[in-house]
C-alpha positions in Angstrom: 52.4 88.4 109.7 56.5 89.2 110.9 58.9 90.0 108.5 62.4 88.3 108.8 65.0 91.0 107.8 67.7 89.5 106.4 71.3 91.9 106.3 72.1 92.8 102.5 75.1 90.8 101.2 77.6 93.0 100.0 78.9 91.6 96.5 82.8 92.9 96.4 83.7 93.9 92.6 87.6 93.9 92.7 89.4 96.5 90.0 92.5 95.1 88.3 95.7 96.9 88.1 96.9 97.0 84.5 99.2 99.8 83.2 100.4 100.4 80.2 103.7 100.0 81.7 105.6 98.3 84.5 105.4 100.3 87.9 108.9 101.1 89.8 107.7 103.4 92.7 105.0 104.4 94.8 105.0 107.9 96.4 102.7 108.9 99.4 101.6 112.7 99.9 99.4 114.6 101.9 95.8 115.7 101.0 95.3 113.5 97.7 96.3 109.3 97.2 99.7 108.2 96.1 101.2 108.7 93.0 102.1 105.4 91.3 105.5 106.2 88.9 105.6 103.9 86.5 108.6 103.0 84.1 108.2 104.8 81.1 107.7 108.2 83.5 104.1 108.2 84.0 102.6 108.9 87.2 99.3 107.7 87.7 97.0 107.7 91.2 96.7 105.4 93.5 93.3 103.7 93.7 91.3 101.1 95.9 91.3 97.5 94.6 88.5 96.4 96.2 90.3 93.2 98.0 88.5 90.4 98.9 90.8 90.2 101.9 90.4 93.4 102.5 93.7 94.2 104.4 93.0 97.9 104.9 90.1 96.1 107.4 90.9 92.9 109.2 94.6 91.4 110.1 94.8 87.7 108.6 95.0 85.2 111.3 98.8 84.6 111.2 99.7 88.3 111.4 98.2 88.2 114.8 100.5 85.2 115.8 102.8 86.0 118.4 105.1 82.8 118.5 106.7 83.5 121.5 103.9 83.2 123.2 101.5 80.1 121.9 99.9 80.2 124.7 98.8 83.6 126.0 95.5 84.2 126.1 95.0 86.6 123.3 92.4 88.5 121.9 92.1 87.7 118.2 89.9 90.7 117.0 91.3 91.0 113.5 90.0 94.5 113.6 92.7 97.0 111.8 90.9 100.3 112.5 91.0 100.7 116.8 87.5 102.5 116.1 85.9 101.0 113.8 85.7 104.0 111.4 86.2 101.9 108.3 83.4 99.8 106.9 82.2 98.2 103.9 79.6 100.0 101.9 77.0 98.1 101.3 75.9 98.9 97.8 79.9 99.7 96.2 81.4 96.6 98.0 84.2 99.6 98.4 85.7 100.4 101.8 84.7 103.9 103.2 85.3 105.6 106.3 83.6 107.2 109.1 85.1 111.0 109.4 83.1 111.6 112.4 85.4 107.9 114.2 88.6 108.3 112.3 91.5 109.2 114.5 94.2 109.6 111.2 96.8 107.0 113.1 97.4 105.7 109.6 97.3 102.7 109.6 94.8 101.4 107.4 96.7 104.0 104.6 99.9 102.1 105.8 98.3 98.5 104.6 96.7 99.5 101.6 98.6 98.0 98.8 97.7 100.2 96.3 97.8 103.9 98.2 94.4 104.9 97.9 94.0 105.6 101.4 95.4 109.5 102.0 94.5 112.0 104.7 92.5 115.3 104.0 92.8 118.6 106.7 89.8 120.4 107.0 89.5 124.5 108.1 92.2 127.3 108.6 95.2 125.9 107.3 96.9 126.9 110.4 94.2 125.7 112.7 92.7 122.5 110.9 89.0 121.8 112.4 89.2 117.9 111.3 92.0 115.6 109.8 90.8 112.2 108.7 91.2 109.1 106.4 89.7 109.5 102.5 90.1 106.3 100.4 90.3 107.5 96.8 87.9 104.8 94.4 87.8 106.2 91.2 88.4 103.9 87.9 90.8 104.4 85.2 92.6 102.8 82.4 94.7 101.4 85.0 92.3 100.6 87.6 89.4 98.7 86.3 86.8 97.5 87.5 86.3 93.4 86.8 84.0 92.0 84.6 85.6 88.3 83.8 83.3 85.4 85.1 86.5 83.5 86.2 86.2 84.2 89.8 89.3 82.3 90.7 91.2 84.2 88.0 90.0 87.1 89.3 91.8 86.5 93.0 94.8 85.2 91.7 95.6 88.6 89.4 94.6 91.0 92.2 96.7 88.9 94.5 99.1 89.7 91.7 98.3 93.6 92.0 98.9 93.6 95.7 102.1 91.8 95.9 103.6 94.0 93.0 102.2 97.1 94.6 103.5 96.2 98.2 107.0 95.9 96.5 107.1 99.1 95.0 110.2 101.6 96.6 108.0 103.8 98.9 108.5 107.7 99.2 106.9 110.5 101.1 104.7 110.5 103.9 100.9 110.5 104.7 100.7 113.5 106.9 102.9 116.3 108.2 104.0 116.0 112.4 102.8 119.3 113.4 101.1 120.6 116.4 98.3 121.8 114.6 97.9 118.4 113.4 98.3 116.6 116.6 96.3 119.0 118.8 93.3 118.2 117.0 94.0 114.4 116.9 94.6 114.6 120.5 91.5 116.1 121.3 89.6 114.0 119.2 90.6 110.5 120.7 89.9 112.2 123.9 86.6 112.8 123.1 85.7 109.8 120.9 83.5 106.9 122.9 85.6 103.8 122.1 85.4 100.4 123.8 87.3 99.1 127.1 89.4 97.5 124.7 90.7 100.6 122.7 93.7 101.6 124.6 95.2 97.7 123.9 94.0 97.5 120.6 95.6 100.7 119.2 98.5 100.1 120.7 98.9 96.4 119.3 97.8 97.5 115.6 100.1 100.3 115.9 103.5 97.9 116.8 102.0 95.5 114.5 102.1 98.3 111.4 105.9 99.2 113.0 107.2 96.1 113.0 106.6 94.3 116.0 104.4 91.1 116.9 101.8 92.3 119.3 99.4 89.5 121.1 97.1 91.4 123.6 94.8 90.4 126.8 90.9 89.2 126.1 88.6 91.7 126.8 87.3 91.4 130.4 90.3 88.9 131.5 90.5 89.5 135.2 92.9 86.6 135.6 95.8 88.5 133.8 97.1 92.0 134.7 99.5 92.2 131.7 98.5 94.2 128.5 100.2 92.4 126.0 103.1 90.5 124.9 106.1 90.6 122.3 107.6 88.8 119.9 109.2 88.4 116.6 109.7 90.4 114.2 110.6 93.6 116.4 111.9 91.5 119.6 112.9 87.8 120.7 110.3 88.6 123.7 108.7 91.4 125.4 105.9 92.7 127.7 103.7 95.8 127.2 102.4 97.8 129.4 99.4 100.0 128.1 98.0 103.2 129.7 96.3 105.9 127.9 95.3 107.8 131.1 97.4 110.4 132.3 97.4 109.5 136.3 97.6 105.8 135.6 101.4 105.6 133.7 102.6 106.4 137.2 101.9 102.8 138.3 103.4 101.2 135.0 107.0 100.6 136.1 105.6 98.5 139.1 103.4 97.0 137.2 106.1 96.4 134.4 108.3 94.6 137.0 104.6 91.9 138.5 104.7 91.4 134.7 107.8 90.1 134.5 108.2 88.1 137.2 104.9 86.3 135.9 106.3 85.7 132.5 109.4 84.1 134.0 107.4 81.8 136.0 105.2 81.0 133.5 107.2 81.0 130.1 110.7 81.0 132.0 111.7 84.0 130.2 114.7 85.6 131.5 114.5 89.2 132.3 118.0 90.1 130.0 116.2 88.8 127.1 112.8 90.1 127.3 111.9 94.1 126.7 109.7 95.6 128.5 107.5 98.7 127.0 105.4 101.1 128.2 103.0 103.2 125.8 101.3 106.4 127.1 99.4 109.0 125.4 101.9 111.5 126.7 105.2 111.2 128.4 105.0 111.5 132.1 105.9 114.8 133.7 109.4 115.5 134.7 108.8 116.0 138.5 106.8 112.7 138.8 108.4 109.6 140.4 107.9 107.2 136.9 111.3 108.3 135.8 113.4 107.7 139.1 111.4 104.4 139.3 112.6 103.3 135.5 116.7 104.2 136.3 116.3 102.3 140.1 115.6 99.4 138.6 117.3 99.6 135.6 120.6 100.5 138.6 119.2 97.5 140.7 118.0 94.9 138.2 119.5 95.8 135.0 116.2 95.5 133.4 115.8 98.2 130.6 111.9 99.6 130.4 111.2 101.2 127.1 108.5 104.0 127.1 106.6 104.9 123.1 104.0 107.4 123.0 101.1 107.3 120.9 102.4 110.2 119.1 105.5 108.6 118.1 104.2 105.4 117.5 101.7 107.9 114.6 104.7 109.1 113.7 106.5 106.2 112.4 103.1 105.1 110.8 103.0 108.5 109.0 106.6 108.5 107.8 106.2 104.8 106.5 108.7 103.4 109.0 110.0 100.3 111.0 112.1 99.7 113.8 113.7 96.6 115.8 113.9 96.6 119.4 117.2 95.2 119.4 118.8 98.0 117.3 116.7 100.5 118.6 116.4 101.9 122.2 113.3 103.8 123.8 114.9 104.0 126.9 114.0 107.3 128.9 114.7 108.2 132.9 115.5 111.2 135.0 119.2 112.0 133.3 117.1 111.6 129.5 113.9 112.8 128.7 113.1 112.6 125.3 112.3 110.4 122.7 112.9 113.1 119.6 116.7 111.9 119.3 115.4 108.4 118.6 112.8 109.2 116.5 114.7 111.0 114.4 117.2 108.2 113.8 114.7 105.9 112.5 112.6 108.6 109.9 115.8 110.4 109.1 115.3 114.0 109.3 114.2 116.6 111.9 110.8 115.6 113.9 108.3 118.9 113.5 107.0 118.8 116.7 107.3 121.4 118.9 109.7 120.7 122.2 107.3 119.5 124.9 104.2 119.5 123.0 101.6 117.6 124.6 104.3 116.1 125.9 104.1 113.5 122.6 108.1 113.5 122.3 109.6 115.6 125.9 108.4 115.4 129.1 106.9 118.7 130.5 108.3 120.4 133.6 
């Protein structure tokens, strides 16, 4: 007799946040969950709420809508984690993170309302072997598993918890952006087995979390060349070219011109109102034609193409910062080969990455 195997149902038992004093601030920490400062000056550690809508795992449909390009054939995959490192535990109903797949991008941590997700480094202090996210799931007097039977009231209370916690002033950072940390993360990203859509999905989610609406083309769509489009908030309209391979980035400026022409003809978007953005793993070598082509495009067509690296976006998320292209430019050309000052203006301090390290902020010579 054949047996029918059924997927085990995951039961989520939410936690209720009920402190004995109103919370007034959330402080993020390295190697530990966020500290929530209460009005009576008591400090408690953030703990997973077991949110029914799992914001650390899934985007809501409305979060993926790009109002400028409603007819853009976008990939609606709702995964927050681009490597699928975070899943629901079938026994506890709480999210759990696979350290072997986590690339410490910080996207899930930035979406956790209670500050329960944090990052741990393992190995020597000067040379860690691993960096990955951890979820604090401890219960306390302030974070208790819900036992009441009225589900509708429970969900309503959970939403009130989330709104309250998300509205708190935030301080601190998830990870300090040091060379040794990026060395581990970049090495892991290059060796990890991922889906072909990974570069676009990672970039989309990083941009969403840093304040810009982004839609990416469907996986396997050969009729559309551009990788994605941008919109409000963040910019009125934009086009995205993603190239994580070191050689592929050299073709990106010319590909961008094709993208701009398509948007002009199909959506009647004028180039002067468009935000072109190229995202790469590292900045192109200063001796390549990349920056000279970028400069020629600006001088002849008056189009300024922005360039960002995955590492720069990681740093912004680790510091809980967003930006708006209307008042922030990431324009690089043969006369300006560094993102450092632009990033420091946003995070409000010096960036702790060595000059030209992995070409995250500066080009290699």
